[in-house]
Every structure is written in structure tokens, then in C-alpha cells.
C-alpha positions in Angstrom: 60.4 50.7 75.5 60.6 49.9 79.2 64.2 48.9 78.8 65.1 52.3 77.6 63.2 54.2 80.3 65.0 51.8 82.9 68.4 52.5 81.4 67.7 56.2 81.4 66.6 56.3 84.7 69.9 54.2 85.9 72.1 56.6 84.1 70.3 59.5 85.5 70.8 58.3 89.3 74.1 57.3 88.7 75.0 60.8 87.1 73.2 62.4 90.5 75.1 60.3 92.9 78.5 61.2 91.1 77.4 64.9 91.3 76.7 64.3 95.3 80.0 62.5 95.7 82.0 65.2 93.9 80.3 68.0 96.1 81.3 66.2 99.1 85.0 65.1 98.0 86.1 68.6 96.4 86.0 70.6 99.3 88.0 67.7 101.3 90.6 67.2 98.7 91.5 71.0 98.1 90.7 72.4 101.5 94.3 73.3 102.3 94.7 75.2 98.9 91.4 76.8 99.2 92.3 77.7 102.8 95.4 79.3 101.6 93.7 81.1 98.9 91.1 82.5 101.1 93.3 84.1 103.4 95.7 85.4 100.9 92.7 87.3 99.1 91.3 88.7 102.3 94.8 89.9 103.4 95.6 91.4 99.8 92.4 93.5 100.2 92.6 94.8 103.9 95.1 97.0 105.7 95.1 94.4 108.5 96.3 90.7 109.3 93.3 88.4 109.0 93.6 84.7 110.4 91.3 82.0 111.1 91.7 78.5 111.9 89.3 76.8 109.6 86.8 77.5 106.9 83.8 75.3 105.5 81.9 75.8 102.4 79.0 73.8 102.2 75.8 73.4 99.9 74.5 70.5 102.2 74.4 72.5 105.7 71.7 74.8 104.4 70.5 73.2 101.3 69.8 74.7 98.5 71.7 77.8 99.8 75.6 78.2 100.0 76.9 78.2 103.5 80.6 79.7 104.2 81.7 79.3 107.9 85.0 80.8 109.2 86.2 79.6 112.6 88.4 81.5 115.0 88.5 84.6 113.2 91.2 87.1 114.3 91.8 90.6 112.8 94.8 92.4 114.2 96.1 95.7 113.1 99.0 96.7 111.2 101.2 100.2 111.2 99.9 102.2 114.1 97.7 99.4 115.6 100.3 96.7 115.2 99.6 93.8 117.6 96.0 95.2 118.4 93.1 93.0 118.1 90.3 94.7 116.0 87.9 91.8 116.1 87.9 88.1 117.1 84.8 85.6 116.4 84.5 82.1 117.6 82.9 81.6 114.5 81.4 83.6 111.6 78.6 82.0 109.1 77.1 83.6 105.9 74.1 81.8 104.2 73.6 82.9 100.5 70.9 82.0 98.3 72.9 80.2 95.5 70.4 81.1 92.7 70.3 84.9 93.5 74.0 85.2 92.9 73.5 84.3 89.3 70.4 86.9 88.8 72.8 89.8 90.3 70.2 90.1 93.3 72.1 88.7 95.8 70.1 87.4 98.8 72.1 86.8 102.1 69.9 84.7 104.1 71.7 85.2 107.4 74.9 86.3 109.1 75.9 84.7 112.3 78.6 86.1 114.6 79.4 83.6 117.6 81.1 85.0 120.5 82.4 88.4 118.9 84.9 90.6 120.6 85.2 93.9 118.9 88.0 96.5 119.9 87.7 99.7 118.5 90.2 102.5 118.8 90.8 105.9 117.5 94.2 107.7 117.9 94.6 111.5 118.7 95.5 112.0 115.1 91.8 110.7 114.3 93.1 107.5 112.5 90.6 104.7 113.5 91.8 100.9 113.8 88.5 100.0 112.1 89.4 101.8 108.8 91.1 99.0 107.1 89.7 98.9 103.7 92.3 99.4 100.8 91.6 102.0 98.5 90.6 100.7 95.2 93.6 102.1 93.6 95.7 100.0 95.8 93.6 96.9 95.1 93.9 97.4 91.2 97.6 97.7 91.7 97.9 94.3 93.3 95.9 92.7 90.4 98.0 91.6 87.3 95.7 92.4 84.5 97.1 91.9 80.9 94.1 93.7 79.4 93.7 97.5 79.3 91.9 98.6 82.4 89.0 100.9 81.6 88.6 103.7 84.2 84.9 104.0 85.6 83.7 107.1 87.5 81.8 105.0 90.5 80.6 108.4 92.1 78.0 108.5 89.0 77.7 104.9 87.9 75.2 102.5 89.3 75.8 99.0 90.5 74.3 96.1 88.7 74.3 94.0 91.9 72.2 94.4 94.9 72.6 92.6 98.2 69.6 91.9 100.6 70.1 91.0 104.2 67.4 88.9 105.6 69.0 88.0 109.2 71.9 89.1 111.2 72.5 87.5 114.4 75.1 88.1 117.0 75.4 85.0 119.7 77.1 85.8 122.9 78.3 83.2 125.8 
């Protein structure tokens, strides 16, 4: 009986070790692909050009929470605001309770903006450079869906997800 328990614990420890090694290696091995995909998805969902030098996705930095960090974030305008800087951050970090995402009650433990520069402008025709969100119809047009899209009236429909923000911090030089 003792041999079975020893083998069970050995196998259990080996599996835990492999999982930890995978959690460390996967972000390193696929970092370039993930960086490209993150930039592509952000730029497909806004009417602006978003660039950042690096991003880090870690479960170890704030265990058991998930931590996403973007470094050297630059948002520049397009069309009327071509070349204008809307926002720049030295770094942008978000810490999310991983278990809460599954429960549809997302708990954002913290958002930290490090050395932000924000440059809001409004033109004479009342267009603002911070109005960069695309209408939902435009976003749906960019997504290739093979199945039929069901129309939902979001004005009367309640959302199943809830987001709780616990901390918001701006660090200045």
C-alpha cells in the first residue's frame, strides 16, 4: 500500500512540475505570434492605430490572478487626426481574478497606468479624437462567421457579464 501511495505522489508531483514548466514555456515560445495577434485584434476593433513594444501575460506575477502588461503603448489617430497622439503609456497593467472570469462576474483587481500622456482634441465640427470605438456593425462585418448571425437588441437586453474594478492607479514620474 505504501508503494502505491509513493508512486501516486511521484506521478502527481511530476504532473504539477510539467504544468508549471508549460505555463512558463508557452508564453515564451509563442510570444511573437501572440504579440502579432493581440495588435491585430486591437487595431481591428478601434478607429485608431495602436502600437506597443511588448506585452507580458503571466499567472506567476500576481498568482493566482492573471496579469496582462503592455509596454510603450501608443495610440495615434487616423483620418482627421492622422499622426496625432491620443494616448501614450510607459506601461499598462491589468490584474484579473482568473476564477471570476469563468463565473461571468469578472473582478478586475487593478489597472495601473505608468507615466500616461493623454492628448484629447475636439475639432470645430465636434469630432473628438478619443471617439475611436467602431460601431458594432463594423466589428461584425470584419468577423467571418459561417453560421447565421442572430440579431439582438442590446438596448433592451441585459448582459450576463459583470465587471467589478477594485483599484485604478496612475503613476506619474
